[in-house]
NUBADREN-112355 format. One line per field, with one value per residue (C-alpha): z, y, x; residue in one letter. Coordinates in steps of 0.5 Angstrom, whole numbers, plus 2048, in hexadecimal, padded with zeros to 3 digits. Layout:
# NUBADREN-112355
Z = c(Z | ...)
Y = c(Y | ...)
X = c(X | ...)
resn = c(a | ...)
//
This chain:
# NUBADREN-112355
Z = c(9ED | 9EE | 9EB | 9EA | 9E7 | 9E3 | 9E1 | 9DF | 9DB | 9D8 | 9D4 | 9D0 | 9CD | 9C6 | 9C4 | 9BD | 9B9 | 9B3 | 9B3 | 9AD | 9AA | 9AA | 9B0 | 9B4 | 9BB | 9C1 | 9C7 | 9CA | 9D1 | 9D6 | 9DB | 9E1 | 9DE | 9E0 | 9E7 | 9E9 | 9F0 | 9F1 | 9ED | 9EB | 9E7 | 9E2 | 9E1 | 9DA | 9DE | 9DF | 9D8 | 9DB | 9D8 | 9D2 | 9CC | 9C8 | 9C1 | 9BB | 9B4 | 9AD | 9A7 | 9AB | 9AF | 9B6 | 9BD | 9C3 | 9CA | 9D1 | 9D3 | 9CC | 9CA | 9C8 | 9C1 | 9C1 | 9C3 | 9BE | 9B9 | 9BB | 9C1 | 9C5 | 9C3 | 9C2 | 9C8 | 9CA | 9CE | 9D1 | 9D5 | 9CF | 9D3 | 9DA | 9DD | 9DC | 9DD | 9D6 | 9D4 | 9CD | 9CE | 9CD | 9D2 | 9CF | 9D2 | 9D2 | 9D0 | 9D2 | 9D9 | 9DA | 9DC | 9DF | 9E4 | 9DF | 9DD | 9D6 | 9D1 | 9C9 | 9C3 | 9BC | 9B6 | 9AE | 9A8 | 9A1 | 99C | 99F | 9A5 | 9AC | 9B0 | 9B8 | 9BE | 9C5 | 9CC | 9D3 | 9D5 | 9DA | 9E0 | 9E6 | 9E7 | 9EF | 9EF | 9EF | 9F5 | 9FC | A01 | A03 | 9FD | 9FA | 9F6 | 9EF | 9F1 | 9F2 | 9F8 | 9F4 | 9F3 | 9EC | 9E8 | 9E7 | 9E3 | 9E7 | 9E2 | 9DB | 9D5 | 9D3 | 9CB | 9C5 | 9BE | 9B9 | 9B1 | 9AE | 9A7 | 9A4 | 99E | 99C | 9A0 | 9A5 | 9A9 | 9AD | 9B2 | 9B6 | 9BC | 9C1 | 9C8 | 9CE | 9D5 | 9DA | 9D9 | 9D6 | 9CF | 9CA | 9C3 | 9C0 | 9BA | 9B7 | 9B1 | 9B0 | 9A9 | 9A7 | 9A2 | 9A0 | 9A7 | 9AB | 9AF | 9B2 | 9B6 | 9B9 | 9BE | 9C0 | 9C6 | 9C8 | 9CF | 9D2 | 9D9 | 9DA | 9E2 | 9E4 | 9EB | 9F1 | 9F6 | 9F1 | 9EC | 9E6 | 9DF | 9D9 | 9D3 | 9CE | 9CC | 9C6 | 9C4 | 9BE | 9BD | 9B8 | 9B7 | 9B2 | 9B0 | 9AD | 9AC | 9B3 | 9B7 | 9B9 | 9BC | 9BF | 9C2 | 9C4 | 9C7 | 9CB | 9CE | 9D3 | 9D5 | 9DC | 9DE | 9E6 | 9E8 | 9EF | 9EF | 9EF | 9EC | 9E5 | 9DF | 9DE | 9D8 | 9D9 | 9D4 | 9D3 | 9CE | 9CD | 9C8 | 9C7 | 9C3 | 9C2 | 9BE | 9BC | 9BE | 9BA | 9BD | 9C0 | 9C5 | 9C4 | 9C8 | 9CA | 9CE | 9CF | 9D3 | 9D5 | 9D8 | 9DA | 9DF | 9E2 | 9E5 | 9E6 | 9E4 | 9DE | 9DE | 9DA | 9D9 | 9D5 | 9D4 | 9CF | 9CD | 9CB | 9C7 | 9C7)
Y = c(7AB | 7AF | 7B6 | 7B9 | 7C0 | 7C1 | 7C7 | 7C8 | 7CD | 7CB | 7CF | 7CC | 7CF | 7CD | 7CF | 7CF | 7D1 | 7D0 | 7CF | 7D2 | 7CB | 7CA | 7C6 | 7C7 | 7C7 | 7C8 | 7C6 | 7C6 | 7C5 | 7C8 | 7CD | 7C8 | 7C4 | 7C9 | 7C9 | 7C3 | 7C5 | 7C3 | 7BD | 7BA | 7B4 | 7B9 | 7BF | 7C2 | 7C4 | 7BD | 7BA | 7B6 | 7BB | 7BE | 7BC | 7C0 | 7BE | 7BF | 7BD | 7BD | 7B9 | 7B2 | 7B2 | 7B5 | 7B4 | 7B6 | 7B5 | 7B6 | 7B3 | 7B0 | 7AA | 7A4 | 7A1 | 79D | 7A2 | 7A7 | 7A2 | 7A0 | 7A4 | 7A3 | 7A2 | 7A8 | 7AC | 7AE | 7B3 | 7BA | 7B7 | 7B3 | 7AD | 7AF | 7AE | 7A7 | 7A5 | 7A7 | 79F | 7A1 | 7A2 | 79C | 799 | 79A | 798 | 79E | 7A5 | 7AA | 7AB | 7A4 | 7A3 | 7AA | 7A8 | 7A8 | 7AF | 7B1 | 7AC | 7AD | 7AB | 7AB | 7AC | 7AB | 7AB | 7A9 | 7A9 | 7A5 | 7A2 | 7A4 | 7A1 | 7A3 | 7A1 | 7A3 | 7A2 | 7A4 | 7A4 | 79F | 7A3 | 7A5 | 7AD | 7AF | 7B3 | 7AD | 7AA | 7AA | 7AE | 7AA | 7A5 | 7A5 | 79F | 7A3 | 7A6 | 7A4 | 7A6 | 7AC | 7AE | 7AC | 7A9 | 7A2 | 79D | 79B | 799 | 795 | 79A | 79A | 79A | 79A | 799 | 79A | 79A | 79D | 79D | 7A3 | 7A3 | 7A8 | 7A6 | 7A1 | 79F | 799 | 798 | 793 | 795 | 791 | 793 | 790 | 792 | 78E | 787 | 78A | 78B | 78C | 78C | 791 | 790 | 796 | 799 | 79F | 7A0 | 7A5 | 7A5 | 7AB | 7AE | 7A7 | 7A6 | 79F | 79D | 796 | 794 | 78E | 78D | 787 | 787 | 782 | 783 | 789 | 789 | 78E | 78D | 78A | 784 | 77F | 780 | 784 | 785 | 788 | 783 | 787 | 78D | 78E | 793 | 796 | 79E | 7A1 | 7A8 | 7AC | 7B3 | 7B7 | 7BF | 7C1 | 7BB | 7B5 | 7AF | 7AA | 7A3 | 79E | 797 | 794 | 78D | 78C | 784 | 783 | 77D | 77B | 777 | 776 | 76F | 76F | 776 | 776 | 77A | 780 | 784 | 78C | 78F | 796 | 79A | 7A1 | 7A6 | 7AD | 7B3 | 7BA | 7C0 | 7C6 | 7CD | 7D0 | 7D5 | 7D0 | 7CE | 7C6 | 7C3 | 7BC | 7B6 | 7AF | 7A8 | 7A3 | 79C | 798 | 792 | 796 | 79B | 796 | 79C | 7A0 | 7A7 | 7AD | 7B4 | 7BA | 7C1 | 7C7 | 7C7 | 7CD | 7CE | 7D5)
X = c(6A0 | 6A6 | 6A8 | 6AF | 6B0 | 6B6 | 6BA | 6C1 | 6C6 | 6CC | 6D1 | 6D6 | 6DD | 6DF | 6E6 | 6E9 | 6EF | 6F4 | 6FB | 6FF | 700 | 6F9 | 6F8 | 6F1 | 6F1 | 6EC | 6E9 | 6E2 | 6DF | 6DA | 6DA | 6D9 | 6DF | 6E4 | 6E5 | 6E9 | 6E9 | 6E1 | 6E1 | 6E8 | 6E4 | 6E1 | 6E6 | 6E8 | 6EF | 6F1 | 6EE | 6E9 | 6E3 | 6E2 | 6E8 | 6ED | 6EF | 6F3 | 6F1 | 6F5 | 6F6 | 6F8 | 6F2 | 6EF | 6F2 | 6EE | 6F0 | 6EC | 6E5 | 6E4 | 6E0 | 6E3 | 6E5 | 6DF | 6DA | 6DD | 6DB | 6D4 | 6D1 | 6CB | 6C4 | 6BF | 6BE | 6B7 | 6B4 | 6B5 | 6BB | 6BD | 6BD | 6C0 | 6B9 | 6B9 | 6C0 | 6C3 | 6C1 | 6C2 | 6CA | 6CE | 6D2 | 6D9 | 6DF | 6E3 | 6E3 | 6DD | 6DE | 6E1 | 6E9 | 6E9 | 6ED | 6F3 | 6F2 | 6F1 | 6EF | 6F1 | 6ED | 6F0 | 6EB | 6ED | 6E8 | 6EA | 6E4 | 6DF | 6E3 | 6E4 | 6E9 | 6EA | 6EE | 6EE | 6F2 | 6F3 | 6FA | 6FA | 6FC | 6F8 | 6F8 | 6F9 | 6F3 | 6EF | 6F2 | 6EF | 6F4 | 6FA | 6FA | 700 | 700 | 700 | 707 | 70E | 712 | 714 | 70D | 70D | 707 | 708 | 704 | 6FE | 6F8 | 6F7 | 6F6 | 6EF | 6EF | 6EA | 6EB | 6E5 | 6E3 | 6DD | 6DB | 6D6 | 6D2 | 6CD | 6C7 | 6CA | 6D0 | 6D3 | 6D8 | 6DC | 6E0 | 6E4 | 6E6 | 6EA | 6EC | 6EF | 6EC | 6E6 | 6E5 | 6DF | 6DD | 6D8 | 6D4 | 6CF | 6CC | 6C7 | 6C3 | 6BE | 6B8 | 6B4 | 6B2 | 6B4 | 6BA | 6BC | 6C2 | 6C4 | 6CA | 6CD | 6D2 | 6D5 | 6D9 | 6DE | 6E0 | 6DC | 6DC | 6D7 | 6D7 | 6D2 | 6D2 | 6D0 | 6D6 | 6D2 | 6D5 | 6D2 | 6D2 | 6CE | 6CA | 6C6 | 6C1 | 6BD | 6BB | 6B6 | 6B5 | 6B0 | 6B1 | 6AB | 6AC | 6AD | 6AB | 6B0 | 6AD | 6B3 | 6B3 | 6B7 | 6B7 | 6BD | 6BF | 6C5 | 6C7 | 6CA | 6CD | 6CF | 6D4 | 6D1 | 6CD | 6C6 | 6C5 | 6C2 | 6C5 | 6C0 | 6BE | 6BD | 6B8 | 6B7 | 6B2 | 6B2 | 6AE | 6AE | 6AC | 6AF | 6AB | 6B0 | 6AD | 6B2 | 6B8 | 6BB | 6B5 | 6B3 | 6AD | 6AF | 6AC | 6AD | 6AB | 6B0 | 6AF | 6B5 | 6B6 | 6BC | 6B7 | 6B1 | 6AD | 6AA | 6AC | 6AB | 6AD | 6AB | 6AE | 6B1 | 6B8 | 6BC | 6C2 | 6C5)
resn = c(n | d | a | q | f | s | s | r | a | r | v | r | f | n | l | s | g | e | s | d | a | g | l | s | f | g | a | s | f | r | v | d | h | e | n | y | s | s | n | a | y | r | s | a | a | r | g | t | a | g | a | i | w | i | s | g | t | y | g | k | l | s | m | g | d | t | v | s | a | s | e | r | a | i | g | d | l | y | e | v | g | y | t | d | g | t | f | g | g | d | v | e | e | i | s | y | l | t | g | d | g | e | n | l | g | q | g | p | n | i | l | y | e | y | t | i | n | n | i | s | l | y | a | s | a | s | d | g | v | n | t | p | w | f | d | t | p | g | d | t | t | d | t | d | a | d | g | n | l | v | d | s | a | d | v | a | w | s | v | a | g | k | y | e | a | e | n | f | w | v | a | l | g | y | g | k | h | d | d | a | n | e | v | v | l | g | g | e | g | t | y | n | n | f | s | f | k | g | v | f | a | k | y | d | d | r | f | t | g | g | a | d | g | e | t | l | e | h | t | y | g | l | g | l | a | y | q | w | d | a | v | l | v | e | g | f | y | r | r | d | g | y | e | y | t | t | a | g | v | d | d | e | d | f | d | s | f | g | i | g | a | e | y | d | l | g | g | g | a | v | l | a | g | g | i | i | d | t | d | y | l | d | d | t | v | a | d | f | g | i | k | f | s | f)
//
């Protein structure tokens, strides 16, 4: 019924180095993240876009617009389409409580990762202090009489553990911010050319807004992928359950489906397309195009 052209170019800077003692360090951010004067919410200069890290014998420490411990261990369902799910509202992305764009009002987030043998441990947090460049003009609630920052929010934090074997992994994560918390369980396996993934998340006091007192209670999803030579086919199913505190408003489930395919043309060019049907859009959408990596 409707068509929309889509075209964009993005440049990413990847920096790396090593100290005399063997510590690795680096950073990564896109060129559009550098100018904080145009968008303070997504600025590499202020730590709310991209990330910087240091890594050694005792693990890896990252700071910036990092994912949470739970998301680092488990991740999302499979992306589909030319726009990697954006055309359908990114419904393949699990709604983690903290990290990956959440809590940016508190500035950079921190993420720690440590792996020993087949087990990986993760921990992440915000600092619990809202930064002044997110305030509206004249708002001084985040500073004292001398203009110094004061604690103005609850720390958002997450912990997770992951076990990886030769052809599968399982992970469990927990996150908390204010009164809200989450428990997320996920796993993925591969068999010959097939890959499959499952995620289940249970939330408490996850208020999502709205006049009817909407809270997200749970999310579960399944993903399936098949790789055959230069062809990759991926799909996912997801269901979100909501409860409402307003009398007379029934609880509701939202379903989302997606399927897509990619054909590797070689040389960094990939032909891709996908279809997503989701209750969030109350519509079915599709995209098709070519992606380039230089």
